[in-house]
Residue frames as qw, qx, qy, qz and C-alpha x, y, z in Angstrom:
[[0.470, -0.869, -0.129, -0.085, 95.47, 93.65, 96.02],
 [0.286, 0.739, -0.463, 0.398, 98.63, 95.43, 97.15],
 [0.772, -0.217, -0.493, 0.337, 100.85, 93.73, 99.74],
 [0.254, -0.935, -0.037, -0.247, 100.84, 96.15, 102.69],
 [0.727, -0.596, 0.219, 0.261, 104.14, 94.77, 104.02],
 [0.732, 0.113, 0.377, 0.555, 106.06, 95.11, 100.73],
 [0.136, 0.928, -0.039, -0.344, 107.78, 98.19, 99.29],
 [0.793, 0.327, 0.165, 0.486, 110.07, 98.62, 96.29],
 [0.252, -0.862, 0.111, 0.425, 112.94, 101.11, 96.68],
 [0.724, 0.489, 0.240, 0.424, 114.42, 102.30, 93.35],
 [0.220, -0.855, 0.078, 0.463, 117.04, 104.93, 92.68],
 [0.143, -0.620, 0.524, 0.566, 119.26, 106.57, 90.07],
 [0.735, 0.433, 0.522, -0.006, 117.35, 105.45, 86.99],
 [0.199, -0.530, 0.390, 0.727, 118.99, 108.19, 84.90],
 [0.627, 0.628, 0.461, 0.002, 116.61, 108.30, 81.95],
 [0.298, 0.896, -0.306, -0.124, 118.80, 109.29, 79.04],
 [0.294, 0.485, -0.820, 0.077, 121.18, 106.52, 80.06],
 [0.758, -0.217, 0.373, -0.489, 118.67, 104.09, 81.52],
 [0.061, -0.217, 0.964, 0.139, 119.02, 100.32, 81.38],
 [0.609, 0.009, -0.257, -0.750, 115.91, 99.23, 79.48],
 [0.625, -0.059, -0.775, -0.066, 116.08, 95.54, 80.32],
 [0.222, -0.098, -0.709, 0.662, 116.29, 96.40, 84.01],
 [0.328, 0.070, 0.162, -0.928, 113.34, 98.79, 83.77],
 [0.662, -0.024, -0.521, -0.538, 111.19, 96.21, 81.96],
 [0.529, -0.069, -0.811, 0.241, 112.07, 93.69, 84.66],
 [0.029, -0.094, -0.552, 0.828, 111.21, 96.07, 87.51],
 [0.491, 0.029, -0.106, -0.864, 107.90, 97.05, 85.90],
 [0.683, -0.055, -0.669, -0.288, 107.01, 93.36, 85.53],
 [0.377, -0.078, -0.773, 0.504, 107.94, 92.73, 89.16],
 [0.204, 0.052, 0.322, -0.923, 105.66, 95.57, 90.28],
 [0.635, -0.002, -0.359, -0.684, 102.78, 94.16, 88.25],
 [0.689, -0.052, -0.722, -0.039, 103.29, 90.67, 89.64],
 [0.431, -0.105, -0.684, 0.579, 104.26, 91.42, 93.25],
 [0.246, -0.767, -0.391, -0.445, 101.97, 94.44, 93.83],
 [0.418, -0.081, -0.475, 0.770, 104.00, 96.38, 96.40],
 [0.120, -0.785, -0.520, 0.315, 102.16, 98.85, 98.62],
 [0.133, 0.965, -0.042, -0.223, 104.31, 101.64, 97.12],
 [0.786, 0.310, 0.041, 0.533, 107.32, 102.38, 94.95],
 [0.317, -0.897, 0.031, 0.306, 109.86, 104.76, 96.47],
 [0.715, 0.507, 0.055, 0.478, 112.27, 106.40, 94.00],
 [0.494, -0.755, -0.067, 0.427, 115.13, 108.21, 95.73],
 [0.004, -0.870, 0.166, 0.465, 116.25, 110.62, 93.06],
 [0.087, -0.473, 0.667, 0.569, 118.17, 111.05, 89.81],
 [0.715, 0.464, 0.469, -0.232, 115.34, 110.17, 87.46],
 [0.618, 0.786, 0.006, 0.021, 117.30, 111.78, 84.63],
 [0.800, 0.013, 0.039, 0.599, 120.84, 112.07, 83.36],
 [0.334, 0.098, 0.082, 0.934, 120.94, 115.70, 82.24],
 [0.123, 0.546, 0.498, -0.663, 117.53, 117.07, 83.33],
 [0.094, 0.075, -0.541, -0.833, 116.49, 117.33, 79.68],
 [0.618, 0.097, 0.139, -0.768, 112.80, 117.51, 78.83],
 [0.749, 0.188, -0.537, -0.340, 112.85, 114.31, 76.79],
 [0.336, 0.146, -0.859, 0.359, 114.42, 112.49, 79.74],
 [0.290, 0.048, 0.561, -0.774, 111.71, 113.73, 82.11],
 [0.698, 0.172, -0.185, -0.670, 109.04, 112.79, 79.56],
 [0.640, 0.164, -0.747, -0.072, 110.40, 109.24, 79.39],
 [0.113, 0.068, -0.796, 0.591, 110.58, 109.06, 83.18],
 [0.477, 0.074, 0.276, -0.831, 107.00, 110.31, 83.51],
 [0.740, 0.158, -0.413, -0.507, 105.65, 107.81, 81.00],
 [0.523, 0.123, -0.828, 0.162, 107.40, 104.92, 82.74],
 [0.037, -0.022, 0.690, -0.722, 106.33, 105.96, 86.25],
 [0.567, 0.103, 0.113, -0.810, 102.70, 106.50, 85.22],
 [0.696, 0.140, -0.614, -0.344, 102.64, 102.99, 83.78],
 [0.232, 0.131, -0.878, 0.398, 103.37, 101.48, 87.21],
 [0.580, -0.499, -0.487, -0.423, 100.43, 100.02, 89.08],
 [0.614, -0.415, -0.483, 0.467, 101.38, 101.32, 92.53],
 [0.155, -0.985, -0.071, 0.039, 101.55, 104.59, 94.47],
 [0.733, 0.263, -0.076, 0.623, 104.87, 106.32, 93.75],
 [0.239, -0.951, 0.001, 0.196, 106.89, 108.96, 95.55],
 [0.735, 0.462, -0.006, 0.496, 109.93, 110.58, 93.91],
 [0.444, -0.729, 0.020, 0.520, 112.81, 112.44, 95.52],
 [0.451, 0.885, -0.106, 0.035, 114.68, 115.05, 93.49],
 [0.841, -0.219, 0.125, 0.478, 118.31, 114.19, 92.80],
 [0.226, -0.660, 0.229, 0.679, 121.19, 116.43, 91.82],
 [0.249, 0.008, 0.728, 0.639, 120.91, 115.20, 88.20],
 [0.109, 0.659, 0.734, 0.121, 117.26, 116.29, 88.10],
 [0.070, -0.822, -0.140, 0.547, 118.06, 119.98, 88.51],
 [0.588, 0.807, 0.053, -0.005, 118.44, 121.95, 85.25],
 [0.858, -0.128, 0.158, 0.472, 121.87, 121.31, 83.90],
 [0.472, 0.125, 0.224, 0.844, 122.87, 124.07, 81.49],
 [0.100, -0.686, -0.359, -0.625, 120.13, 126.61, 82.29],
 [0.275, -0.031, -0.573, 0.772, 121.02, 128.59, 85.44],
 [0.353, -0.159, 0.023, -0.922, 117.86, 130.71, 85.28],
 [0.766, -0.199, -0.442, -0.422, 115.62, 127.64, 85.25],
 [0.611, -0.031, -0.689, 0.387, 117.73, 125.99, 87.94],
 [0.129, 0.006, -0.476, 0.870, 117.30, 128.90, 90.33],
 [0.355, 0.069, 0.142, -0.921, 113.73, 129.97, 89.58],
 [0.828, 0.110, -0.044, -0.548, 111.84, 126.97, 88.16],
 [0.064, -0.469, 0.880, 0.030, 113.85, 123.86, 89.10],
 [0.425, 0.112, 0.878, -0.189, 110.88, 121.46, 89.12],
 [0.508, 0.460, -0.066, -0.726, 109.16, 122.66, 85.95],
 [0.435, 0.339, -0.740, -0.385, 110.15, 119.64, 83.88],
 [0.132, 0.043, 0.948, -0.285, 108.44, 117.26, 86.31],
 [0.510, 0.127, -0.099, -0.845, 105.28, 118.13, 84.35],
 [0.753, 0.000, -0.505, -0.422, 102.63, 115.42, 84.61],
 [0.748, -0.196, -0.596, 0.216, 104.07, 113.88, 87.78],
 [0.005, -0.588, 0.297, -0.753, 104.21, 116.90, 90.09],
 [0.726, -0.503, 0.026, -0.469, 102.01, 115.21, 92.69],
 [0.959, -0.092, -0.217, 0.158, 104.59, 112.46, 93.14],
 [0.471, 0.520, -0.348, 0.622, 107.54, 114.76, 93.83],
 [0.087, 0.232, -0.618, 0.746, 108.60, 114.74, 97.50],
 [0.646, -0.330, -0.313, -0.613, 105.28, 113.08, 98.26],
 [0.256, -0.255, 0.797, -0.484, 104.60, 111.75, 101.75],
 [0.584, -0.098, -0.690, -0.415, 102.64, 108.48, 101.78],
 [0.498, -0.261, 0.560, -0.609, 100.29, 107.26, 104.49],
 [0.587, 0.112, -0.751, -0.279, 100.11, 103.46, 104.13],
 [0.839, -0.443, -0.192, -0.251, 98.66, 100.77, 106.41],
 [0.850, -0.465, -0.012, 0.247, 101.09, 100.66, 109.33],
 [0.653, -0.040, 0.187, 0.732, 103.77, 102.61, 107.45],
 [0.141, 0.954, 0.125, -0.233, 104.45, 106.30, 106.82],
 [0.691, 0.227, 0.198, 0.657, 106.82, 107.51, 104.10],
 [0.121, -0.942, -0.120, 0.290, 108.20, 111.00, 104.76],
 [0.662, 0.592, 0.042, 0.458, 110.32, 113.02, 102.33],
 [0.418, -0.781, 0.073, 0.458, 113.44, 115.00, 103.22],
 [0.593, 0.795, -0.004, 0.124, 114.92, 117.13, 100.43],
 [0.678, -0.503, 0.231, 0.483, 118.70, 117.01, 100.03],
 [0.547, 0.348, 0.379, 0.660, 119.20, 118.36, 96.48],
 [0.126, -0.757, -0.197, 0.610, 119.90, 122.10, 96.45],
 [0.516, 0.825, 0.194, 0.121, 119.65, 124.64, 93.64],
 [0.377, 0.719, -0.340, 0.474, 122.77, 126.34, 94.93],
 [0.793, -0.515, -0.218, 0.243, 125.17, 126.02, 97.85],
 [0.075, -0.954, 0.289, -0.016, 127.94, 128.12, 99.41],
 [0.560, -0.424, 0.651, 0.288, 130.54, 125.66, 98.11],
 [0.184, 0.457, -0.598, -0.632, 131.77, 124.73, 94.66],
 [0.129, -0.006, -0.959, -0.254, 130.39, 121.21, 94.29],
 [0.537, -0.011, 0.142, -0.832, 126.61, 121.55, 94.01],
 [0.658, 0.028, -0.684, -0.314, 126.12, 117.84, 93.24],
 [0.298, -0.020, -0.838, 0.456, 126.51, 116.98, 96.89],
 [0.339, -0.633, -0.683, -0.134, 123.71, 117.03, 99.43],
 [0.030, 0.222, -0.301, 0.927, 122.43, 119.85, 101.59],
 [0.301, -0.593, -0.746, 0.028, 119.78, 119.55, 104.30],
 [0.010, -0.477, 0.049, -0.877, 118.50, 123.06, 104.91],
 [0.103, 0.058, 0.684, -0.720, 116.90, 124.04, 108.22],
 [0.577, 0.167, 0.008, -0.799, 113.60, 124.57, 106.40],
 [0.667, 0.156, -0.656, -0.318, 113.71, 121.13, 104.75],
 [0.308, 0.034, -0.871, 0.381, 114.52, 119.44, 108.04],
 [0.276, 0.087, 0.476, -0.830, 111.78, 121.32, 109.89],
 [0.670, 0.153, -0.253, -0.681, 109.21, 120.29, 107.26],
 [0.601, 0.118, -0.788, -0.054, 110.29, 116.64, 107.51],
 [0.149, 0.003, -0.795, 0.588, 110.21, 116.61, 111.32],
 [0.450, 0.089, 0.237, -0.857, 106.77, 118.23, 111.40],
 [0.726, 0.126, -0.463, -0.494, 105.46, 115.52, 109.06],
 [0.474, 0.079, -0.847, 0.226, 106.99, 112.80, 111.24],
 [0.063, 0.017, 0.636, -0.769, 105.50, 114.31, 114.39],
 [0.583, 0.118, 0.025, -0.803, 102.06, 114.24, 112.74],
 [0.493, 0.112, -0.825, -0.254, 102.23, 110.50, 111.95],
 [0.805, -0.400, -0.133, -0.417, 99.76, 108.28, 113.78],
 [0.336, -0.593, 0.698, -0.219, 101.52, 106.71, 116.78],
 [0.788, -0.061, 0.604, -0.100, 102.61, 103.12, 116.22],
 [0.776, 0.629, 0.029, -0.039, 103.32, 103.44, 112.51],
 [0.744, -0.166, 0.274, 0.586, 106.71, 102.55, 111.10],
 [0.194, 0.937, -0.020, -0.289, 108.40, 105.61, 109.59],
 [0.740, 0.098, 0.334, 0.576, 110.69, 105.57, 106.57],
 [0.035, 0.862, -0.053, -0.502, 112.39, 108.79, 105.47],
 [0.765, 0.423, 0.330, 0.356, 113.29, 109.14, 101.78],
 [0.120, -0.847, 0.233, 0.462, 116.23, 111.29, 100.64],
 [0.763, 0.617, -0.190, 0.027, 118.52, 111.34, 97.61],
 [0.361, 0.613, -0.591, 0.380, 121.92, 111.83, 99.24],
 [0.716, -0.303, -0.572, 0.260, 122.96, 109.61, 102.16],
 [0.288, -0.912, -0.031, -0.291, 122.87, 111.68, 105.36],
 [0.816, -0.370, -0.015, 0.444, 126.54, 111.35, 106.23],
 [0.119, 0.976, -0.185, -0.004, 129.22, 114.01, 106.39],
 [0.903, -0.100, 0.141, 0.392, 132.28, 112.04, 105.39],
 [0.580, 0.440, 0.059, 0.683, 135.58, 113.72, 104.63],
 [0.267, -0.098, -0.251, 0.925, 136.48, 117.28, 105.53],
 [0.180, 0.602, 0.464, -0.624, 134.01, 120.06, 106.21],
 [0.232, 0.532, -0.297, -0.758, 134.46, 121.43, 102.71],
 [0.331, 0.193, -0.798, -0.464, 133.86, 118.12, 100.95],
 [0.406, 0.064, 0.771, -0.488, 131.12, 116.70, 103.18],
 [0.067, 0.223, 0.881, 0.412, 128.83, 114.43, 101.17],
 [0.219, -0.697, -0.571, -0.375, 125.66, 115.90, 102.70],
 [0.109, 0.248, -0.353, 0.895, 125.99, 119.14, 104.64],
 [0.528, -0.238, 0.201, -0.790, 123.62, 119.08, 107.60],
 [0.733, -0.012, -0.638, -0.234, 123.35, 115.29, 107.45],
 [0.361, 0.027, -0.771, 0.525, 124.72, 114.74, 110.95],
 [0.256, 0.015, 0.368, -0.894, 122.16, 117.11, 112.46],
 [0.678, 0.027, -0.311, -0.666, 119.34, 115.55, 110.45],
 [0.646, 0.007, -0.763, 0.017, 120.25, 112.01, 111.51],
 [0.146, 0.006, -0.697, 0.702, 120.40, 113.05, 115.15],
 [0.454, 0.044, 0.166, -0.874, 116.91, 114.55, 114.93],
 [0.738, 0.058, -0.499, -0.450, 115.60, 111.44, 113.16],
 [0.442, 0.058, -0.837, 0.316, 117.13, 109.25, 115.88],
 [0.200, -0.024, 0.504, -0.840, 115.09, 111.16, 118.47],
 [0.669, 0.145, 0.011, -0.728, 111.96, 110.12, 116.59],
 [0.561, -0.133, 0.814, -0.069, 112.96, 106.49, 116.28],
 [0.657, 0.501, -0.245, -0.507, 112.51, 106.30, 112.51],
 [0.954, 0.001, 0.301, -0.001, 112.80, 102.78, 111.11],
 [0.687, -0.029, 0.385, 0.615, 115.25, 103.74, 108.35],
 [0.184, 0.777, -0.134, -0.587, 116.44, 106.46, 105.99],
 [0.774, 0.321, 0.497, 0.226, 116.29, 105.40, 102.34],
 [0.035, 0.813, -0.260, -0.520, 118.67, 106.99, 99.82],
 [0.855, 0.468, 0.150, 0.165, 120.42, 106.59, 96.47],
 [0.060, 0.963, -0.243, -0.098, 123.18, 108.62, 94.81],
 [0.299, -0.647, 0.682, 0.160, 126.13, 106.24, 95.20],
 [0.677, 0.394, -0.471, -0.407, 124.88, 103.57, 92.72],
 [0.430, 0.124, -0.881, 0.153, 125.61, 100.66, 95.08],
 [0.660, -0.577, -0.357, -0.322, 123.28, 99.16, 97.71],
 [0.259, 0.268, -0.690, 0.621, 124.08, 99.43, 101.41],
 [0.642, -0.608, -0.370, -0.284, 122.43, 98.74, 104.76],
 [0.460, 0.239, -0.493, 0.699, 124.28, 100.43, 107.60],
 [0.441, -0.786, -0.413, 0.132, 123.73, 101.62, 111.16],
 [0.322, 0.559, -0.137, 0.752, 124.93, 105.20, 111.67],
 [0.462, -0.481, -0.548, 0.504, 125.58, 106.32, 115.21],
 [0.015, 0.711, 0.107, 0.694, 124.38, 109.76, 116.34],
 [0.011, 0.274, -0.564, 0.779, 124.37, 111.61, 119.65],
 [0.630, -0.096, 0.243, -0.731, 120.77, 110.45, 120.07],
 [0.749, -0.011, 0.648, -0.135, 121.33, 106.81, 119.15],
 [0.317, -0.116, 0.771, 0.540, 121.67, 104.78, 115.95],
 [0.599, 0.527, 0.087, -0.596, 119.80, 105.30, 112.68],
 [0.683, 0.100, 0.675, 0.262, 119.55, 102.66, 109.97],
 [0.268, 0.661, -0.282, -0.642, 120.54, 103.89, 106.52],
 [0.706, 0.214, 0.664, 0.121, 119.50, 101.87, 103.46],
 [0.143, 0.603, -0.370, -0.692, 120.79, 102.73, 99.99],
 [0.826, 0.414, 0.370, -0.099, 119.50, 101.46, 96.65],
 [0.520, -0.160, 0.531, 0.650, 121.71, 100.80, 93.63],
 [0.222, 0.447, -0.259, -0.827, 121.15, 102.09, 90.12],
 [0.685, 0.416, 0.595, -0.066, 118.82, 101.09, 87.28],
 [0.367, 0.863, -0.191, -0.290, 120.98, 102.93, 84.75],
 [0.869, 0.395, -0.181, 0.239, 123.92, 101.95, 82.58],
 [0.145, 0.745, -0.435, 0.485, 126.18, 103.87, 84.99],
 [0.885, -0.404, -0.228, 0.030, 127.06, 101.04, 87.34],
 [0.135, -0.846, 0.477, -0.197, 129.83, 101.44, 89.87],
 [0.019, -0.418, 0.902, -0.106, 130.76, 98.12, 91.53],
 [0.405, 0.176, 0.856, -0.269, 127.47, 96.19, 91.44],
 [0.072, 0.280, 0.754, 0.589, 124.97, 95.29, 88.69],
 [0.342, -0.313, -0.187, -0.866, 121.66, 97.10, 88.18],
 [0.300, -0.268, -0.873, 0.277, 119.38, 96.53, 91.16],
 [0.366, -0.560, -0.054, -0.742, 116.56, 97.73, 93.36],
 [0.030, -0.151, 0.819, -0.553, 115.74, 97.09, 97.01],
 [0.567, -0.408, -0.597, -0.395, 112.80, 94.95, 98.01],
 [0.097, -0.283, 0.588, -0.752, 111.73, 95.99, 101.51],
 [0.612, -0.358, -0.624, -0.330, 109.46, 93.79, 103.58],
 [0.334, -0.466, 0.478, -0.666, 108.16, 94.25, 107.10],
 [0.365, -0.038, -0.928, 0.063, 107.88, 91.05, 109.11],
 [0.510, -0.613, -0.559, -0.228, 105.11, 90.20, 111.59],
 [0.594, -0.523, -0.331, 0.515, 107.32, 91.47, 114.41],
 [0.052, 0.981, 0.079, -0.171, 107.80, 94.83, 112.67],
 [0.522, -0.472, 0.451, 0.549, 111.36, 94.11, 111.57],
 [0.518, 0.771, -0.112, -0.353, 112.45, 95.39, 108.16],
 [0.758, -0.094, 0.543, 0.350, 114.12, 92.95, 105.76],
 [0.299, 0.797, -0.251, -0.461, 116.02, 94.26, 102.72],
 [0.784, 0.083, 0.536, 0.303, 116.89, 92.30, 99.60],
 [0.073, 0.648, -0.370, -0.661, 118.98, 93.85, 96.81],
 [0.781, 0.387, 0.488, -0.054, 117.24, 92.36, 93.78],
 [0.058, 0.677, -0.486, -0.550, 119.32, 92.20, 90.60],
 [0.812, 0.433, -0.169, -0.352, 119.29, 90.57, 87.18],
 [0.474, 0.499, -0.719, 0.097, 122.50, 88.68, 87.81],
 [0.857, -0.388, -0.304, -0.152, 121.16, 87.01, 90.96],
 [0.380, 0.375, -0.570, 0.624, 124.05, 88.21, 93.09],
 [0.491, -0.531, -0.651, 0.230, 123.26, 87.55, 96.79],
 [0.162, -0.943, -0.164, -0.239, 122.28, 90.61, 98.80],
 [0.650, -0.682, 0.122, 0.313, 125.27, 90.33, 101.14],
 [0.649, 0.002, 0.367, 0.667, 127.61, 90.41, 98.14],
 [0.228, 0.745, 0.376, 0.502, 125.78, 93.41, 96.68],
 [0.333, -0.927, -0.173, -0.011, 126.05, 95.61, 99.77],
 [0.446, 0.547, -0.345, 0.619, 128.98, 97.99, 100.22],
 [0.620, -0.419, -0.548, 0.373, 130.25, 98.36, 103.79],
 [0.235, -0.542, -0.207, 0.780, 130.51, 102.16, 103.94],
 [0.377, 0.871, 0.306, -0.069, 129.23, 105.24, 102.13],
 [0.657, 0.095, 0.163, 0.730, 131.95, 106.49, 99.76],
 [0.082, -0.666, -0.096, 0.735, 132.80, 110.17, 99.67],
 [0.304, 0.547, -0.405, -0.667, 133.23, 110.09, 95.89],
 [0.644, 0.130, 0.751, -0.069, 131.24, 107.49, 93.95],
 [0.435, 0.635, -0.240, -0.591, 131.74, 108.60, 90.36],
 [0.865, 0.212, 0.440, 0.115, 131.34, 105.85, 87.77],
 [0.430, -0.182, 0.464, 0.753, 133.70, 106.11, 84.80],
 [0.355, 0.556, -0.052, -0.750, 132.68, 108.59, 82.10],
 [0.750, 0.345, 0.564, 0.016, 130.97, 106.94, 79.16],
 [0.374, -0.047, 0.512, 0.772, 132.48, 107.30, 75.68],
 [0.031, 0.446, 0.553, 0.703, 130.79, 110.10, 73.79],
 [0.274, -0.739, -0.564, 0.246, 129.19, 111.54, 76.91],
 [0.201, 0.834, 0.099, 0.504, 128.88, 115.35, 76.62],
 [0.535, -0.224, -0.346, 0.737, 131.21, 117.51, 78.64],
 [0.049, -0.885, -0.336, 0.318, 130.13, 120.88, 80.06],
 [0.501, 0.729, 0.068, 0.462, 131.19, 123.74, 77.79],
 [0.527, 0.061, -0.310, 0.789, 134.09, 125.86, 78.95],
 [0.074, -0.282, 0.062, -0.955, 131.85, 128.91, 79.44],
 [0.538, -0.522, -0.623, -0.224, 129.16, 127.10, 81.45],
 [0.425, -0.771, 0.169, -0.443, 128.35, 128.44, 84.90],
 [0.210, 0.468, -0.811, 0.283, 131.09, 127.03, 87.15],
 [0.016, 0.068, -0.946, 0.317, 130.18, 123.68, 88.72],
 [0.663, 0.112, 0.161, -0.722, 126.48, 123.85, 87.95],
 [0.781, 0.258, -0.519, -0.230, 127.25, 120.77, 85.86],
 [0.702, -0.544, 0.399, -0.228, 127.40, 118.09, 88.61],
 [0.023, -0.423, 0.898, 0.120, 129.92, 115.28, 88.67],
 [0.708, 0.041, -0.490, -0.507, 128.41, 112.11, 87.24],
 [0.365, -0.269, 0.798, -0.396, 127.47, 109.94, 90.15]]
């Protein structure tokens, strides 16, 4: 029987450069611990190749738990502009029902907010964008939740606009957080930066808790492969543990701010976008 107070928060698996030992460990933990749901906050793949999506699908379908999946910047077609613009989710074949899926659990509601964009009016399309339509859809879903339930919002990019206007990590993030603060959401869960964090972000409408999961890929940044174990206590409080194979304590795993640029080093032999590729469709490797 699933534990209604327990959730697993995974992110940035990057099939194509996944860490197989970590994935086997997580799958075993899901079988043993039986979380109420598994929340994957984007970047299932490395290059949005079909074989990467196929591997991701097979692994996800093997999990004995409800799953919801956010779309990350790496999950949008990489070298095929036509597919990126007109059929960006086509390769999610076999797991379509899990993509941006809201979950209604005992005492908990999981609501999706899309931050990955097919195109943006700026050069770096790897960064986040909360459109008015995406925010409106998310807020409508929140407003429809049964009163008294805890609400977790899942995104790929952290909803912060660090740096200058032109290099903001997630355009529209400040507005989105302010609207979520009005609705007293319990937390916003994200990925993208490959390191765990648990921060309070101030908005004009009050604070919002932001929780980030690390990576389950080989592309580590400053912490080992990990996932977040979320547990609600009897008083409704949310406890977060950054589980990892090296048994590093959660406090040592957590970074103290969301970095503007979180690129891991490029791996030897990793393909580079061809010179004639569409400019900046190829996202930086977060």
